[in-house]
N, C-alpha and C positions, 0 to 999 in steps of 0.2 A: 503494499499499499504506500503510494507516494503522499507525502503530507507537506503542509504549508502552516505558516504562522497567519493567524488572524486576529484582530481585535474585537471582541465582543461586548456591546453593552449588555450587562447581564441583569441590571436594575438601574434605578435612578442614581446618578453619581457613582456608579460602578462600572469600570471597564476592566476586563481582563484579557491578556493576550495567551491564545492557547494555539496548540498544535494539532490541526484538523485534517482530514483527508481533502486532497485536491478535488474540487468538483470535477465530475464528468459532463460533457455537453448532451442535452437530448436533441431531439429533432429540431432543426432550425435555430440551434443554439451555437454559441462559441464560447471557448474559455480565452479571456485575456489576462496576460502577466502583466499586473499592475506596475507602473514605472512611477506614476505621481497621483495624488489624490489630495484635493484641497480639503481645509477644514472650513466648513460653512457655517453661519449663524443658526441654521436648522440643525447643526449637529450639536450645537449647545442646548438647543432645546430638547433634543432626545435625549442628551446627557443629564438634564435637569429633570427629565420626566414629564414634561408639559407639552408633548406633541403627540401625534396620532400613531407613533412608531410601537410595535410590539417589542417584547423582550423574551429571549435574547435575540440580539440583532448584530450582524455585522455591519457597521455603519460605512459611510462614504459614497458620495454621488457625483463629485466632480473629479473625473479621472481621465487618464490617458495610459496607453500601454502598448503591448504588441499581441497579435492574434497568436495563441499557443496551441489550441486544438480547435478543430471544426468538427461539428457535429453532423449527422445525416440530413440530407438534403439541402446543405447549405452550398450555394454556389457564388462564385466570384470572389472568395476569400481564401487567403492561404497563410499558413503558419509564417511569422516574422513580420507581417505587415503591420505599420504604425497606425494607431487608431485612437480616436476619442468616442466616447459612449454616450449617447442620450439616455438618461436613465429612467425617463418616463415610459410606462407600459400601459397601453390601453387595449380595450377588448375588440374595439372596431365595429362592433354589432348593436350597442345599446343605443337608445335613440338620441343621448347626447353625444356621442361618437358619429352618428348619422347626420347630425345637425351641426357638425364641424367644431363641437366644443369637447374635443378629445381630452384636455386637463380636466374635464368634470366627468369622465367616464364612470359608470357605475361600479366598474371593477377597477379602477384606477389603482395602479401600484407604481412604486419608484424603487428603482435599485440602489440600496443603501438606506432607504427611508422606511420601506415597508418590507423590502426583500434584502436578502444579504447583499452587501456592497463590496466597495474596493479598499477598505482600511484591512488590506489582507494582500497576500503575494499573488494570488489568483482570484479571478470573479468570472461566474457564469452569466452570460448576457444574451438576449435575443439577437440573432445576427443582423436583423432590421434594423437595429440601435447603433450599428457601427458607421463611423464616418472616418475616411482616411485623412490622415494628417498630411498636408502638402509638404514637399520637399524644403527643407530649411526651417520648419515650424517644430520648436522644442516640445518635449514632453511637457515641461512646466507650462508653456502656453496652451497646450492642447488641453490639459487639466482644466483651464479657465475658460474653455468654449462654453462648457454648461452654465456657469454663472452669468456669462455675458449673453447667452441665448435668454436667460429670465429678463435681462435688461432690454432685450431686443423685443421680446413679447410686451413688456411694460411700455415702451415706447411706441408701439403698434396700437396699444390701447389708447394711450393718452395724445397721440398724434401732434407731437410739437409742431409750431407754425413758425414761419419766418418771422424773424425779429422779436419774438416772445421774450419776457424775462422769467427765469426759472430760479426757484429756490429749493435747495436739498437740505434736509436735516439729516446728518449722520454723515460722518467721514470715514466710515470703516471701507471694506473692499467693494461692497456693493455700491454704497453712495459714489465712491470715487469711480466706479465704472459708469454709473448713471452720470456723472460729471463728464467724463470723457465722451460719452455717446452723445450726451446732449450739446456738447461743443461741435459735434459733426453734424447736427440736425438743422442748423440755421437759425437757432435761438440766438438773440442778440446779447444776452448776459445770462451768467450762470453763477450764482452765489451759493455758498455752502455754510452750513452752521454745524459747530460740533463743541465739546465741551473741553477738548484736549488741544494743546497747542501743536503737539507733534502731528496730529491729524491734519490740522488746519495747514501746517507747513507742507505735508505731502499733497494736499488739495492744491496750494498755490502752484507747486511743481506740476501737478497734473492740469493746469490751466484754468483754475477757477478765477473768475473776474474779481470776485471778493469774497472774504471769509469772515466769519464773525463768531465769537465765543457766545454759547448759549447761557445767558444768564440774566438777572432780574431785569437789566438795562436794555435787552436785545429789542424788546418793541419800539423803544422811543428811538434807538439808533436806527433800525430800519425804517420805522415811519419818517424819520427826517430825510432818508434819501430815496425812499420808495412810497411816496405817501398815497399812490393809488393801488399799492399791493402788487402781487406777482399774477402772471398769467397762468403759471404751472406751479404747483407746490407739491413736494415729494417727501413722503417719511421713509427714511432708510435705516430706521432705529428699532421699530417694533415696541418702543416703549409708550405706554399709554399715556403718561403726561405729556411727553412730546407731541405725540399724536394729537391729543386734545387742544394743544397750544398753537399747533401749526394752522388751523383755520384763521386764526387772527390776521395772517399775513396774505390772504386769498384775495385778490382783486375781484371786481365784478366779471363775471363771466368765466371764473378761472376754473382749471381742472385741477382736482387735488388727488393725488395718486398715494395709495396705500400700499407701498412695496414692503416694508419692513414686516417681518413675521411677529406678531404679538403672542404672548400666551393665550391657550384656548379659552380661558376663563376670564380674559380681561374685558374691561368694559371702558367706555368714555362718554362723555356729555358733549353734546353739539346743540346749538340753537337751530331748530328745523326753520325758523323765520328767516335766518341769514341764508340757509341753502335757498329757500324760495325766492328771497328778495334779491339775492346777489347772483342768481342764475348759475349756481355752482354745479359742477358734477364731481361726485365723489366715486373714485374707480377702485377697485381691487386689481390684483395682479398676481393670479395663482400660477406659480411655477413658470412652464413655458409650453409652447404648442409648436412642434416643429420649426424651430427658429435657428437651428444649428448651423446651416449654411450661411444665415445672416451673419452669425457671430464668427463663424470659421473665416469669411471673407473679410471681416474687418480687421481681424487680427492678421491675416495672410498679408493684407495690403496696408499694415501698419498704420490704420486708421484709429485704432484704440490700442494702447500699449499695455496691456495685461501683465506682461513680464515684469514691468516696473513696479508692480504691486507686491511681488513676491519678496518678502524680507526674511524669511527663515523656512528651512527644510530639515525634518526630523524623521526618525526612523519608527518603525512599529512599536519598538519596546518603549519609546520615550513618548508615546502618544498618550496614553493613561495619566502620566504625572503631567503632561502640558495641560490636559483638559482640566485637571484638579487644581492647578496653580492659577494664581491671579494672572491675567494676560497682560503682558508688558506693553505699554502704551506705544512703543516704537513698532511693535509687530502690526503688519497689516496682514497680507496673505500668508498663511502658513501651509506648507505642503506636507503630507505624510508620504515618504518615500520608501517602500518596503526594501529597497536595496542597500539602503544606508546602515 
């Protein structure tokens, strides 16, 4: 029996690295040897036990690697090919799938979220979820196609318009990807807010037109410069108090994007008269929906520099300790690389 190392979420705030059998591919499936897998905000929700994921579970849904073994009935793929993997699994037959709402499939699953994922040396995936990495694209960049795909879906939802002003709350990896993506979309100005100077400095390097510390004086400072509010307001934190406060900055006719993942039991208070009177649209953005090529092309042609977000790479054995420890302010995107 050939074995591999895998990091299991066994219970809230408990991760255990175990030696388990390498999975075998079923019909239509492929085994991918994992090179890099990003740690996502969703992984922290799984770790804390406030997401939809079951236990025990091998997490990890942002990943790239090489084809290791091909299952029965799989054509067009051979061992050794470099790939990224869309983690979303749809049935294709329910009424939501047939109405082009695949991310709301009644049997929706996701590799590394509800199915075993890539915080392991090998992972089993549907062959239809594979995407070839272009020549010259690194595994690190390939692992970040998935989060940029979520950004692509979000921008498809809110449809940024030429000349609009945008405001992003949250300077983590997703907030910074949203920043870089919005800078390519024709918006005239992208402003980012966070509580940490380290994140604001990274936002400046990524092209933010202005950055602000989120404190008690934020409203007066932004009102002074943007008295009419913003056309597009985005939450990339998932923090209920931040979400509740972001409505104050939305101008007439604004689209307000809920991108950050809040705890499943979170609640906010919003004035419905403001939604009516100011013609607001409050939009959610659940994962992605066949946006991998959009993201892959943006990375390939260097329109979005996801590689600049990677600040640390760790091995599987270090993963549990990293998740338990307080994240360092200078960490942006951290990748788990089983080969380290």
